[in-house]
C-alpha positions as protocol buffer text, in pm:
chain_id: "A"
residue {
  index: 1
  type: UNK
  ca { x: -2704 y: 1635 z: 728 }
}
residue {
  index: 2
  type: UNK
  ca { x: -2336 y: 1757 z: 671 }
}
residue {
  index: 3
  type: UNK
  ca { x: -2209 y: 1927 z: 394 }
}
residue {
  index: 4
  type: UNK
  ca { x: -1846 y: 1834 z: 492 }
}
residue {
  index: 5
  type: UNK
  ca { x: -1704 y: 1587 z: 184 }
}
residue {
  index: 6
  type: UNK
  ca { x: -1456 y: 1455 z: 392 }
}
residue {
  index: 7
  type: UNK
  ca { x: -1533 y: 1134 z: 584 }
}
residue {
  index: 8
  type: UNK
  ca { x: -1394 y: 982 z: 866 }
}
residue {
  index: 9
  type: UNK
  ca { x: -1573 y: 691 z: 1021 }
}
residue {
  index: 10
  type: UNK
  ca { x: -1566 y: 673 z: 1381 }
}
residue {
  index: 11
  type: UNK
  ca { x: -1243 y: 544 z: 1482 }
}
residue {
  index: 12
  type: UNK
  ca { x: -1126 y: 509 z: 1101 }
}
residue {
  index: 13
  type: UNK
  ca { x: -895 y: 691 z: 857 }
}
residue {
  index: 14
  type: UNK
  ca { x: -1015 y: 989 z: 711 }
}
residue {
  index: 15
  type: UNK
  ca { x: -1122 y: 932 z: 329 }
}
residue {
  index: 16
  type: UNK
  ca { x: -1050 y: 1239 z: 81 }
}
residue {
  index: 17
  type: UNK
  ca { x: -1286 y: 1140 z: -192 }
}
residue {
  index: 18
  type: UNK
  ca { x: -1051 y: 1274 z: -466 }
}
residue {
  index: 19
  type: UNK
  ca { x: -1168 y: 1281 z: -819 }
}
residue {
  index: 20
  type: UNK
  ca { x: -857 y: 1021 z: -917 }
}
residue {
  index: 21
  type: UNK
  ca { x: -1033 y: 766 z: -697 }
}
residue {
  index: 22
  type: UNK
  ca { x: -1377 y: 826 z: -821 }
}
residue {
  index: 23
  type: UNK
  ca { x: -1269 y: 741 z: -1149 }
}
residue {
  index: 24
  type: UNK
  ca { x: -1081 y: 433 z: -1064 }
}
residue {
  index: 25
  type: UNK
  ca { x: -1365 y: 308 z: -874 }
}
residue {
  index: 26
  type: UNK
  ca { x: -1582 y: 335 z: -1177 }
}
residue {
  index: 27
  type: UNK
  ca { x: -1302 y: 164 z: -1369 }
}
residue {
  index: 28
  type: UNK
  ca { x: -1339 y: -116 z: -1096 }
}
residue {
  index: 29
  type: UNK
  ca { x: -1705 y: -136 z: -1164 }
}
residue {
  index: 30
  type: UNK
  ca { x: -1637 y: -188 z: -1517 }
}
residue {
  index: 31
  type: UNK
  ca { x: -1418 y: -514 z: -1442 }
}
residue {
  index: 32
  type: UNK
  ca { x: -1707 y: -614 z: -1202 }
}
residue {
  index: 33
  type: UNK
  ca { x: -1964 y: -574 z: -1499 }
}
residue {
  index: 34
  type: UNK
  ca { x: -1791 y: -812 z: -1710 }
}
residue {
  index: 35
  type: UNK
  ca { x: -1908 y: -1106 z: -1449 }
}
residue {
  index: 36
  type: UNK
  ca { x: -2246 y: -1173 z: -1615 }
}
residue {
  index: 37
  type: UNK
  ca { x: -2078 y: -1200 z: -1923 }
}
residue {
  index: 38
  type: UNK
  ca { x: -1843 y: -1489 z: -1814 }
}
residue {
  index: 39
  type: UNK
  ca { x: -2111 y: -1655 z: -1583 }
}
residue {
  index: 40
  type: UNK
  ca { x: -2344 y: -1669 z: -1883 }
}
residue {
  index: 41
  type: UNK
  ca { x: -2040 y: -1840 z: -2086 }
}
residue {
  index: 42
  type: UNK
  ca { x: -1920 y: -2096 z: -1801 }
}
residue {
  index: 43
  type: UNK
  ca { x: -2010 y: -2479 z: -1883 }
}
residue {
  index: 44
  type: UNK
  ca { x: -2037 y: -2532 z: -1501 }
}
residue {
  index: 45
  type: UNK
  ca { x: -2313 y: -2471 z: -1270 }
}
residue {
  index: 46
  type: UNK
  ca { x: -2339 y: -2099 z: -1128 }
}
residue {
  index: 47
  type: UNK
  ca { x: -2214 y: -2207 z: -782 }
}
residue {
  index: 48
  type: UNK
  ca { x: -1938 y: -2401 z: -889 }
}
residue {
  index: 49
  type: UNK
  ca { x: -1846 y: -2127 z: -1134 }
}
residue {
  index: 50
  type: UNK
  ca { x: -1826 y: -1917 z: -837 }
}
residue {
  index: 51
  type: UNK
  ca { x: -1621 y: -2141 z: -631 }
}
residue {
  index: 52
  type: UNK
  ca { x: -1354 y: -2201 z: -890 }
}
residue {
  index: 53
  type: UNK
  ca { x: -1346 y: -1800 z: -925 }
}
residue {
  index: 54
  type: UNK
  ca { x: -1240 y: -1788 z: -549 }
}
residue {
  index: 55
  type: UNK
  ca { x: -982 y: -2097 z: -599 }
}
residue {
  index: 56
  type: UNK
  ca { x: -804 y: -1940 z: -876 }
}
residue {
  index: 57
  type: UNK
  ca { x: -791 y: -1614 z: -744 }
}
residue {
  index: 58
  type: UNK
  ca { x: -577 y: -1728 z: -436 }
}
residue {
  index: 59
  type: UNK
  ca { x: -267 y: -1775 z: -612 }
}
residue {
  index: 60
  type: UNK
  ca { x: -251 y: -1440 z: -803 }
}
residue {
  index: 61
  type: UNK
  ca { x: -363 y: -1277 z: -492 }
}
residue {
  index: 62
  type: UNK
  ca { x: -94 y: -1413 z: -254 }
}
residue {
  index: 63
  type: UNK
  ca { x: 224 y: -1239 z: -414 }
}
residue {
  index: 64
  type: UNK
  ca { x: 9 y: -900 z: -375 }
}
residue {
  index: 65
  type: UNK
  ca { x: -17 y: -975 z: -20 }
}
residue {
  index: 66
  type: UNK
  ca { x: 283 y: -1178 z: 51 }
}
residue {
  index: 67
  type: UNK
  ca { x: 488 y: -1034 z: 354 }
}
residue {
  index: 68
  type: UNK
  ca { x: 170 y: -826 z: 496 }
}
residue {
  index: 69
  type: UNK
  ca { x: -1 y: -1123 z: 650 }
}
residue {
  index: 70
  type: UNK
  ca { x: 215 y: -1135 z: 946 }
}
residue {
  index: 71
  type: UNK
  ca { x: 59 y: -835 z: 1092 }
}
residue {
  index: 72
  type: UNK
  ca { x: -263 y: -983 z: 1108 }
}
residue {
  index: 73
  type: UNK
  ca { x: -428 y: -1037 z: 1476 }
}
residue {
  index: 74
  type: UNK
  ca { x: -676 y: -1328 z: 1526 }
}
residue {
  index: 75
  type: UNK
  ca { x: -999 y: -1062 z: 1515 }
}
residue {
  index: 76
  type: UNK
  ca { x: -877 y: -950 z: 1175 }
}
residue {
  index: 77
  type: UNK
  ca { x: -830 y: -1308 z: 991 }
}
residue {
  index: 78
  type: UNK
  ca { x: -1211 y: -1358 z: 1178 }
}
residue {
  index: 79
  type: UNK
  ca { x: -1305 y: -1044 z: 989 }
}
residue {
  index: 80
  type: UNK
  ca { x: -1141 y: -1128 z: 673 }
}
residue {
  index: 81
  type: UNK
  ca { x: -1306 y: -1479 z: 650 }
}
residue {
  index: 82
  type: UNK
  ca { x: -1652 y: -1329 z: 744 }
}
residue {
  index: 83
  type: UNK
  ca { x: -1619 y: -1080 z: 442 }
}
residue {
  index: 84
  type: UNK
  ca { x: -1548 y: -1410 z: 254 }
}
residue {
  index: 85
  type: UNK
  ca { x: -1862 y: -1549 z: 358 }
}
residue {
  index: 86
  type: UNK
  ca { x: -2067 y: -1227 z: 265 }
}
residue {
  index: 87
  type: UNK
  ca { x: -1913 y: -1232 z: -70 }
}
residue {
  index: 88
  type: UNK
  ca { x: -1959 y: -1618 z: -134 }
}
residue {
  index: 89
  type: UNK
  ca { x: -2355 y: -1574 z: -34 }
}
residue {
  index: 90
  type: UNK
  ca { x: -2345 y: -1284 z: -310 }
}
residue {
  index: 91
  type: UNK
  ca { x: -2170 y: -1491 z: -571 }
}
residue {
  index: 92
  type: UNK
  ca { x: -2358 y: -1787 z: -501 }
}
residue {
  index: 93
  type: UNK
  ca { x: -2688 y: -1608 z: -517 }
}
residue {
  index: 94
  type: UNK
  ca { x: -2650 y: -1375 z: -808 }
}
residue {
  index: 95
  type: UNK
  ca { x: -2517 y: -1629 z: -1041 }
}
residue {
  index: 96
  type: UNK
  ca { x: -2791 y: -1868 z: -956 }
}
residue {
  index: 97
  type: UNK
  ca { x: -3034 y: -1607 z: -1011 }
}
residue {
  index: 98
  type: UNK
  ca { x: -2944 y: -1593 z: -1397 }
}
residue {
  index: 99
  type: UNK
  ca { x: -3155 y: -1915 z: -1442 }
}
residue {
  index: 100
  type: UNK
  ca { x: -3465 y: -1819 z: -1303 }
}
residue {
  index: 101
  type: UNK
  ca { x: -3473 y: -1454 z: -1385 }
}
residue {
  index: 102
  type: UNK
  ca { x: -3394 y: -1199 z: -1648 }
}
residue {
  index: 103
  type: UNK
  ca { x: -3043 y: -1053 z: -1685 }
}
residue {
  index: 104
  type: UNK
  ca { x: -3215 y: -688 z: -1633 }
}
residue {
  index: 105
  type: UNK
  ca { x: -3391 y: -813 z: -1334 }
}
residue {
  index: 106
  type: UNK
  ca { x: -3056 y: -937 z: -1174 }
}
residue {
  index: 107
  type: UNK
  ca { x: -2862 y: -648 z: -1246 }
}
residue {
  index: 108
  type: UNK
  ca { x: -3106 y: -415 z: -1125 }
}
residue {
  index: 109
  type: UNK
  ca { x: -3191 y: -567 z: -784 }
}
residue {
  index: 110
  type: UNK
  ca { x: -2852 y: -711 z: -701 }
}
residue {
  index: 111
  type: UNK
  ca { x: -2730 y: -361 z: -747 }
}
residue {
  index: 112
  type: UNK
  ca { x: -2975 y: -190 z: -475 }
}
residue {
  index: 113
  type: UNK
  ca { x: -2676 y: -200 z: -207 }
}
residue {
  index: 114
  type: UNK
  ca { x: -2720 y: 155 z: -133 }
}
residue {
  index: 115
  type: UNK
  ca { x: -3026 y: 69 z: 24 }
}
residue {
  index: 116
  type: UNK
  ca { x: -2835 y: -121 z: 305 }
}
residue {
  index: 117
  type: UNK
  ca { x: -2494 y: 29 z: 304 }
}
residue {
  index: 118
  type: UNK
  ca { x: -2628 y: 386 z: 372 }
}
residue {
  index: 119
  type: UNK
  ca { x: -2833 y: 357 z: 677 }
}
residue {
  index: 120
  type: UNK
  ca { x: -2588 y: 63 z: 817 }
}
residue {
  index: 121
  type: UNK
  ca { x: -2281 y: 313 z: 773 }
}
residue {
  index: 122
  type: UNK
  ca { x: -2462 y: 595 z: 947 }
}
residue {
  index: 123
  type: UNK
  ca { x: -2558 y: 415 z: 1244 }
}
residue {
  index: 124
  type: UNK
  ca { x: -2196 y: 188 z: 1267 }
}
residue {
  index: 125
  type: UNK
  ca { x: -1978 y: 446 z: 1177 }
}
residue {
  index: 126
  type: UNK
  ca { x: -2101 y: 758 z: 1172 }
}
residue {
  index: 127
  type: UNK
  ca { x: -2126 y: 840 z: 853 }
}
residue {
  index: 128
  type: UNK
  ca { x: -2310 y: 1175 z: 767 }
}
residue {
  index: 129
  type: UNK
  ca { x: -2456 y: 1240 z: 412 }
}
residue {
  index: 130
  type: UNK
  ca { x: -2425 y: 1546 z: 235 }
}
residue {
  index: 131
  type: UNK
  ca { x: -2688 y: 1804 z: 149 }
}
residue {
  index: 132
  type: UNK
  ca { x: -2780 y: 1679 z: -199 }
}
residue {
  index: 133
  type: UNK
  ca { x: -2649 y: 1313 z: -142 }
}
residue {
  index: 134
  type: UNK
  ca { x: -2992 y: 1170 z: -128 }
}
residue {
  index: 135
  type: UNK
  ca { x: -3157 y: 1332 z: -465 }
}
residue {
  index: 136
  type: UNK
  ca { x: -2827 y: 1263 z: -643 }
}
residue {
  index: 137
  type: UNK
  ca { x: -2853 y: 906 z: -528 }
}
residue {
  index: 138
  type: UNK
  ca { x: -3226 y: 914 z: -626 }
}
residue {
  index: 139
  type: UNK
  ca { x: -3127 y: 1035 z: -979 }
}
residue {
  index: 140
  type: UNK
  ca { x: -2878 y: 747 z: -1008 }
}
residue {
  index: 141
  type: UNK
  ca { x: -3112 y: 492 z: -943 }
}
residue {
  index: 142
  type: UNK
  ca { x: -3395 y: 657 z: -1157 }
}
residue {
  index: 143
  type: UNK
  ca { x: -3114 y: 594 z: -1448 }
}
residue {
  index: 144
  type: UNK
  ca { x: -3111 y: 240 z: -1363 }
}
residue {
  index: 145
  type: UNK
  ca { x: -3464 y: 196 z: -1351 }
}
residue {
  index: 146
  type: UNK
  ca { x: -3498 y: 373 z: -1707 }
}
residue {
  index: 147
  type: UNK
  ca { x: -3194 y: 152 z: -1840 }
}
residue {
  index: 148
  type: UNK
  ca { x: -3362 y: -174 z: -1758 }
}
residue {
  index: 149
  type: UNK
  ca { x: -3700 y: -93 z: -1730 }
}
residue {
  index: 150
  type: UNK
  ca { x: -3772 y: -207 z: -2106 }
}
residue {
  index: 151
  type: UNK
  ca { x: -3609 y: -528 z: -2011 }
}
residue {
  index: 152
  type: UNK
  ca { x: -3715 y: -607 z: -1657 }
}
residue {
  index: 153
  type: UNK
  ca { x: -3989 y: -854 z: -1643 }
}
residue {
  index: 154
  type: UNK
  ca { x: -4186 y: -847 z: -1339 }
}
residue {
  index: 155
  type: UNK
  ca { x: -4371 y: -1178 z: -1390 }
}
residue {
  index: 156
  type: UNK
  ca { x: -4455 y: -1429 z: -1135 }
}
residue {
  index: 157
  type: UNK
  ca { x: -4246 y: -1685 z: -1302 }
}
residue {
  index: 158
  type: UNK
  ca { x: -3932 y: -1457 z: -1209 }
}
residue {
  index: 159
  type: UNK
  ca { x: -4012 y: -1401 z: -870 }
}
residue {
  index: 160
  type: UNK
  ca { x: -3776 y: -1681 z: -720 }
}
residue {
  index: 161
  type: UNK
  ca { x: -3491 y: -1538 z: -921 }
}
residue {
  index: 162
  type: UNK
  ca { x: -3565 y: -1169 z: -863 }
}
residue {
  index: 163
  type: UNK
  ca { x: -3572 y: -1288 z: -475 }
}
residue {
  index: 164
  type: UNK
  ca { x: -3208 y: -1443 z: -511 }
}
residue {
  index: 165
  type: UNK
  ca { x: -3089 y: -1117 z: -700 }
}
residue {
  index: 166
  type: UNK
  ca { x: -3240 y: -880 z: -416 }
}
residue {
  index: 167
  type: UNK
  ca { x: -3101 y: -1099 z: -125 }
}
residue {
  index: 168
  type: UNK
  ca { x: -2753 y: -1148 z: -301 }
}
residue {
  index: 169
  type: UNK
  ca { x: -2770 y: -729 z: -289 }
}
residue {
  index: 170
  type: UNK
  ca { x: -2772 y: -745 z: 88 }
}
residue {
  index: 171
  type: UNK
  ca { x: -2471 y: -1006 z: 100 }
}
residue {
  index: 172
  type: UNK
  ca { x: -2299 y: -772 z: -140 }
}
residue {
  index: 173
  type: UNK
  ca { x: -2366 y: -486 z: 100 }
}
residue {
  index: 174
  type: UNK
  ca { x: -2219 y: -695 z: 408 }
}
residue {
  index: 175
  type: UNK
  ca { x: -1929 y: -772 z: 222 }
}
residue {
  index: 176
  type: UNK
  ca { x: -1870 y: -383 z: 110 }
}
residue {
  index: 177
  type: UNK
  ca { x: -1921 y: -242 z: 503 }
}
residue {
  index: 178
  type: UNK
  ca { x: -1674 y: -518 z: 634 }
}
residue {
  index: 179
  type: UNK
  ca { x: -1415 y: -440 z: 380 }
}
residue {
  index: 180
  type: UNK
  ca { x: -1474 y: -77 z: 431 }
}
residue {
  index: 181
  type: UNK
  ca { x: -1379 y: -75 z: 827 }
}
residue {
  index: 182
  type: UNK
  ca { x: -1115 y: -329 z: 720 }
}
residue {
  index: 183
  type: UNK
  ca { x: -944 y: -58 z: 490 }
}
residue {
  index: 184
  type: UNK
  ca { x: -830 y: 127 z: 794 }
}
residue {
  index: 185
  type: UNK
  ca { x: -584 y: -71 z: 874 }
}
residue {
  index: 186
  type: UNK
  ca { x: -464 y: -297 z: 576 }
}
residue {
  index: 187
  type: UNK
  ca { x: -414 y: -320 z: 229 }
}
residue {
  index: 188
  type: UNK
  ca { x: -692 y: -429 z: -39 }
}
residue {
  index: 189
  type: UNK
  ca { x: -461 y: -722 z: -131 }
}
residue {
  index: 190
  type: UNK
  ca { x: -442 y: -863 z: 201 }
}
residue {
  index: 191
  type: UNK
  ca { x: -867 y: -829 z: 249 }
}
residue {
  index: 192
  type: UNK
  ca { x: -940 y: -980 z: -117 }
}
residue {
  index: 193
  type: UNK
  ca { x: -679 y: -1263 z: -27 }
}
residue {
  index: 194
  type: UNK
  ca { x: -863 y: -1335 z: 295 }
}
residue {
  index: 195
  type: UNK
  ca { x: -1201 y: -1291 z: 166 }
}
residue {
  index: 196
  type: UNK
  ca { x: -1102 y: -1538 z: -116 }
}
residue {
  index: 197
  type: UNK
  ca { x: -1026 y: -1830 z: 139 }
}
residue {
  index: 198
  type: UNK
  ca { x: -1345 y: -1738 z: 308 }
}
residue {
  index: 199
  type: UNK
  ca { x: -1548 y: -1741 z: 13 }
}
residue {
  index: 200
  type: UNK
  ca { x: -1372 y: -2037 z: -82 }
}
residue {
  index: 201
  type: UNK
  ca { x: -1483 y: -2250 z: 218 }
}
residue {
  index: 202
  type: UNK
  ca { x: -1853 y: -2107 z: 182 }
}
residue {
  index: 203
  type: UNK
  ca { x: -1877 y: -2168 z: -190 }
}
residue {
  index: 204
  type: UNK
  ca { x: -1760 y: -2527 z: -161 }
}
residue {
  index: 205
  type: UNK
  ca { x: -2004 y: -2644 z: 89 }
}
residue {
  index: 206
  type: UNK
  ca { x: -2272 y: -2445 z: -99 }
}
residue {
  index: 207
  type: UNK
  ca { x: -2160 y: -2635 z: -427 }
}
residue {
  index: 208
  type: UNK
  ca { x: -2136 y: -2941 z: -258 }
}
residue {
  index: 209
  type: UNK
  ca { x: -2500 y: -2924 z: -111 }
}
residue {
  index: 210
  type: UNK
  ca { x: -2692 y: -2772 z: -379 }
}
residue {
  index: 211
  type: UNK
  ca { x: -2516 y: -2864 z: -728 }
}
residue {
  index: 212
  type: UNK
  ca { x: -2275 y: -3140 z: -639 }
}
residue {
  index: 213
  type: UNK
  ca { x: -1904 y: -3056 z: -722 }
}
residue {
  index: 214
  type: UNK
  ca { x: -1834 y: -3061 z: -1064 }
}
residue {
  index: 215
  type: UNK
  ca { x: -1443 y: -3050 z: -1242 }
}
residue {
  index: 216
  type: UNK
  ca { x: -1385 y: -2866 z: -1576 }
}
residue {
  index: 217
  type: UNK
  ca { x: -1307 y: -3071 z: -1801 }
}
residue {
  index: 218
  type: UNK
  ca { x: -1230 y: -2888 z: -2124 }
}
residue {
  index: 219
  type: UNK
  ca { x: -1080 y: -2544 z: -2235 }
}
residue {
  index: 220
  type: UNK
  ca { x: -1443 y: -2430 z: -2315 }
}
residue {
  index: 221
  type: UNK
  ca { x: -1523 y: -2496 z: -1924 }
}
residue {
  index: 222
  type: UNK
  ca { x: -1185 y: -2330 z: -1801 }
}
residue {
  index: 223
  type: UNK
  ca { x: -1137 y: -1997 z: -1995 }
}
residue {
  index: 224
  type: UNK
  ca { x: -1485 y: -1840 z: -1888 }
}
residue {
  index: 225
  type: UNK
  ca { x: -1403 y: -1910 z: -1485 }
}
residue {
  index: 226
  type: UNK
  ca { x: -1030 y: -1784 z: -1580 }
}
residue {
  index: 227
  type: UNK
  ca { x: -1155 y: -1467 z: -1736 }
}
residue {
  index: 228
  type: UNK
  ca { x: -1386 y: -1413 z: -1450 }
}
residue {
  index: 229
  type: UNK
  ca { x: -1114 y: -1477 z: -1186 }
}
residue {
  index: 230
  type: UNK
  ca { x: -903 y: -1220 z: -1357 }
}
residue {
  index: 231
  type: UNK
  ca { x: -1156 y: -955 z: -1446 }
}
residue {
  index: 232
  type: UNK
  ca { x: -1378 y: -964 z: -1152 }
}
residue {
  index: 233
  type: UNK
  ca { x: -1206 y: -1092 z: -801 }
}
residue {
  index: 234
  type: UNK
  ca { x: -831 y: -994 z: -901 }
}
residue {
  index: 235
  type: UNK
  ca { x: -904 y: -678 z: -1049 }
}
residue {
  index: 236
  type: UNK
  ca { x: -1239 y: -549 z: -1033 }
}
residue {
  index: 237
  type: UNK
  ca { x: -1299 y: -620 z: -651 }
}
residue {
  index: 238
  type: UNK
  ca { x: -948 y: -555 z: -586 }
}
residue {
  index: 239
  type: UNK
  ca { x: -936 y: -226 z: -707 }
}
residue {
  index: 240
  type: UNK
  ca { x: -1251 y: -135 z: -562 }
}
residue {
  index: 241
  type: UNK
  ca { x: -1132 y: -269 z: -218 }
}
residue {
  index: 242
  type: UNK
  ca { x: -838 y: -16 z: -242 }
}
residue {
  index: 243
  type: UNK
  ca { x: -1079 y: 269 z: -367 }
}
residue {
  index: 244
  type: UNK
  ca { x: -1266 y: 189 z: -33 }
}
residue {
  index: 245
  type: UNK
  ca { x: -952 y: 327 z: 153 }
}
residue {
  index: 246
  type: UNK
  ca { x: -1009 y: 677 z: -8 }
}
residue {
  index: 247
  type: UNK
  ca { x: -1382 y: 720 z: -76 }
}
residue {
  index: 248
  type: UNK
  ca { x: -1676 y: 726 z: 153 }
}
residue {
  index: 249
  type: UNK
  ca { x: -1841 y: 401 z: 156 }
}
residue {
  index: 250
  type: UNK
  ca { x: -2170 y: 596 z: 87 }
}
residue {
  index: 251
  type: UNK
  ca { x: -2021 y: 712 z: -262 }
}
residue {
  index: 252
  type: UNK
  ca { x: -1864 y: 415 z: -360 }
}
residue {
  index: 253
  type: UNK
  ca { x: -2202 y: 226 z: -287 }
}
residue {
  index: 254
  type: UNK
  ca { x: -2354 y: 482 z: -535 }
}
residue {
  index: 255
  type: UNK
  ca { x: -2086 y: 439 z: -799 }
}
residue {
  index: 256
  type: UNK
  ca { x: -2184 y: 78 z: -795 }
}
residue {
  index: 257
  type: UNK
  ca { x: -2491 y: 171 z: -957 }
}
residue {
  index: 258
  type: UNK
  ca { x: -2295 y: 235 z: -1253 }
}
residue {
  index: 259
  type: UNK
  ca { x: -2298 y: -158 z: -1314 }
}
residue {
  index: 260
  type: UNK
  ca { x: -2592 y: -191 z: -1475 }
}
residue {
  index: 261
  type: UNK
  ca { x: -2513 y: 63 z: -1724 }
}
residue {
  index: 262
  type: UNK
  ca { x: -2194 y: -61 z: -1797 }
}
residue {
  index: 263
  type: UNK
  ca { x: -2329 y: -421 z: -1850 }
}
residue {
  index: 264
  type: UNK
  ca { x: -2544 y: -292 z: -2097 }
}
residue {
  index: 265
  type: UNK
  ca { x: -2278 y: -142 z: -2291 }
}
residue {
  index: 266
  type: UNK
  ca { x: -2113 y: -454 z: -2288 }
}
residue {
  index: 267
  type: UNK
  ca { x: -2428 y: -670 z: -2404 }
}
residue {
  index: 268
  type: UNK
  ca { x: -2476 y: -431 z: -2684 }
}
residue {
  index: 269
  type: UNK
  ca { x: -2082 y: -453 z: -2786 }
}
residue {
  index: 270
  type: UNK
  ca { x: -2069 y: -840 z: -2733 }
}
residue {
  index: 271
  type: UNK
  ca { x: -2408 y: -989 z: -2767 }
}
residue {
  index: 272
  type: UNK
  ca { x: -2513 y: -715 z: -3008 }
}
residue {
  index: 273
  type: UNK
  ca { x: -2816 y: -655 z: -2796 }
}
residue {
  index: 274
  type: UNK
  ca { x: -2985 y: -314 z: -2945 }
}
residue {
  index: 275
  type: UNK
  ca { x: -2993 y: -17 z: -2693 }
}
residue {
  index: 276
  type: UNK
  ca { x: -3330 y: 169 z: -2729 }
}
residue {
  index: 277
  type: UNK
  ca { x: -3327 y: 545 z: -2692 }
}
residue {
  index: 278
  type: UNK
  ca { x: -3462 y: 526 z: -2345 }
}
residue {
  index: 279
  type: UNK
  ca { x: -3195 y: 313 z: -2232 }
}
residue {
  index: 280
  type: UNK
  ca { x: -2938 y: 550 z: -2370 }
}
residue {
  index: 281
  type: UNK
  ca { x: -3102 y: 810 z: -2180 }
}
residue {
  index: 282
  type: UNK
  ca { x: -3084 y: 574 z: -1860 }
}
residue {
  index: 283
  type: UNK
  ca { x: -2724 y: 565 z: -1890 }
}
residue {
  index: 284
  type: UNK
  ca { x: -2695 y: 926 z: -1923 }
}
residue {
  index: 285
  type: UNK
  ca { x: -2906 y: 991 z: -1653 }
}
residue {
  index: 286
  type: UNK
  ca { x: -2713 y: 730 z: -1434 }
}
residue {
  index: 287
  type: UNK
  ca { x: -2367 y: 948 z: -1496 }
}
residue {
  index: 288
  type: UNK
  ca { x: -2546 y: 1270 z: -1413 }
}
residue {
  index: 289
  type: UNK
  ca { x: -2665 y: 1096 z: -1056 }
}
residue {
  index: 290
  type: UNK
  ca { x: -2327 y: 1034 z: -962 }
}
residue {
  index: 291
  type: UNK
  ca { x: -2188 y: 1296 z: -1054 }
}
residue {
  index: 292
  type: UNK
  ca { x: -2429 y: 1503 z: -812 }
}
residue {
  index: 293
  type: UNK
  ca { x: -2333 y: 1300 z: -531 }
}
residue {
  index: 294
  type: UNK
  ca { x: -1938 y: 1309 z: -625 }
}
residue {
  index: 295
  type: UNK
  ca { x: -1970 y: 1694 z: -625 }
}
residue {
  index: 296
  type: UNK
  ca { x: -2108 y: 1692 z: -266 }
}
residue {
  index: 297
  type: UNK
  ca { x: -1753 y: 1550 z: -150 }
}
residue {
  index: 298
  type: UNK
  ca { x: -1485 y: 1803 z: -145 }
}
residue {
  index: 299
  type: UNK
  ca { x: -1146 y: 1661 z: -220 }
}
residue {
  index: 300
  type: UNK
  ca { x: -864 y: 1665 z: 37 }
}
residue {
  index: 301
  type: UNK
  ca { x: -498 y: 1687 z: 22 }
}
residue {
  index: 302
  type: UNK
  ca { x: -554 y: 1304 z: -25 }
}
residue {
  index: 303
  type: UNK
  ca { x: -617 y: 1351 z: -390 }
}
residue {
  index: 304
  type: UNK
  ca { x: -236 y: 1478 z: -419 }
}
residue {
  index: 305
  type: UNK
  ca { x: -55 y: 1144 z: -309 }
}
residue {
  index: 306
  type: UNK
  ca { x: 266 y: 1032 z: -500 }
}
residue {
  index: 307
  type: UNK
  ca { x: 302 y: 737 z: -731 }
}
residue {
  index: 308
  type: UNK
  ca { x: 455 y: 529 z: -455 }
}
residue {
  index: 309
  type: UNK
  ca { x: 159 y: 571 z: -235 }
}
residue {
  index: 310
  type: UNK
  ca { x: -79 y: 468 z: -477 }
}
residue {
  index: 311
  type: UNK
  ca { x: 93 y: 158 z: -574 }
}
residue {
  index: 312
  type: UNK
  ca { x: 152 y: 33 z: -189 }
}
residue {
  index: 313
  type: UNK
  ca { x: -196 y: -148 z: -197 }
}
residue {
  index: 314
  type: UNK
  ca { x: -134 y: -326 z: -534 }
}
residue {
  index: 315
  type: UNK
  ca { x: 211 y: -464 z: -586 }
}
residue {
  index: 316
  type: UNK
  ca { x: 438 y: -680 z: -415 }
}
residue {
  index: 317
  type: UNK
  ca { x: 581 y: -511 z: -81 }
}
residue {
  index: 318
  type: UNK
  ca { x: 957 y: -535 z: -236 }
}
residue {
  index: 319
  type: UNK
  ca { x: 800 y: -330 z: -583 }
}
residue {
  index: 320
  type: UNK
  ca { x: 595 y: -105 z: -338 }
}
residue {
  index: 321
  type: UNK
  ca { x: 892 y: 5 z: -112 }
}
residue {
  index: 322
  type: UNK
  ca { x: 1115 y: 81 z: -401 }
}
residue {
  index: 323
  type: UNK
  ca { x: 842 y: 298 z: -565 }
}
residue {
  index: 324
  type: UNK
  ca { x: 759 y: 444 z: -227 }
}
residue {
  index: 325
  type: UNK
  ca { x: 1130 y: 541 z: -173 }
}
residue {
  index: 326
  type: UNK
  ca { x: 1174 y: 701 z: -558 }
}
residue {
  index: 327
  type: UNK
  ca { x: 846 y: 873 z: -482 }
}
residue {
  index: 328
  type: UNK
  ca { x: 800 y: 1018 z: -143 }
}
residue {
  index: 329
  type: UNK
  ca { x: 415 y: 1112 z: -94 }
}
residue {
  index: 330
  type: UNK
  ca { x: 347 y: 1432 z: 32 }
}
residue {
  index: 331
  type: UNK
  ca { x: 156 y: 1344 z: 316 }
}
residue {
  index: 332
  type: UNK
  ca { x: 158 y: 1045 z: 554 }
}
residue {
  index: 333
  type: UNK
  ca { x: 49 y: 716 z: 368 }
}
residue {
  index: 334
  type: UNK
  ca { x: -224 y: 526 z: 428 }
}
residue {
  index: 335
  type: UNK
  ca { x: -298 y: 147 z: 390 }
}
């Protein structure tokens, strides 16, 4: 195992694992954690809700990616659509899991992505783990188990929903791994636009086959989907994908374990669900575990990039270029 925190997947860019990008990834996960709230509020069936999330995100992501699409090769387009199909599988299974199991079970099982991401990234990208990475990840997972253990319900009636949530974790890991590799040569907005198109295709056929196509007919049907689109697809996933160009995929997958902790805080604030002392302890243990993992990665000069460089993957090209001229980075810009 390597103790060097500065990571470079074989054939890819070097990730600096800077603290600012860790904090940005945590913020992205905070937006992703709102997904369960809006899915529960939606008046449409789960897969239809996911389909409209993809559909509505395309016109919002288009201005961010416009001007960068001409550089895509045929292979890039195929990988983008494939990432969208993996994301569609995650969305369809996770949304549906809420109908068959508890929210706690779904949050716990869907966020077990490190068990897939870590071994696959080792064999495909040759990403070595720092010395205390496994203990830190174990502490984080223990915190998640403490957090949801009191509410998780391993009873036969929940097994089908538990299976769906666990399957969703594998699909989400596939999306993270493809997006991680694509970040070597393209911006996050392009990745999210391409995956939205692929996800829309996958969820359209899944909705048609499983639930029948539905149309939002009132504001009560529409607003949860719009909120889901903005918070999860356009902001949360776009921000997390941007961070994948700056962080090791193993580090970002462990950060994703913060999602159940943040979702528990949302449930306390929005649905007045009580947090027990054990659950509060679990949230604290999750944060300690993420801190231990982060300490294994030494930030490089990448952590000192200028404001123009940070904006490049987020803003329309004209504004990004203008900021890049006004705030010249100290090092060469990465996508």
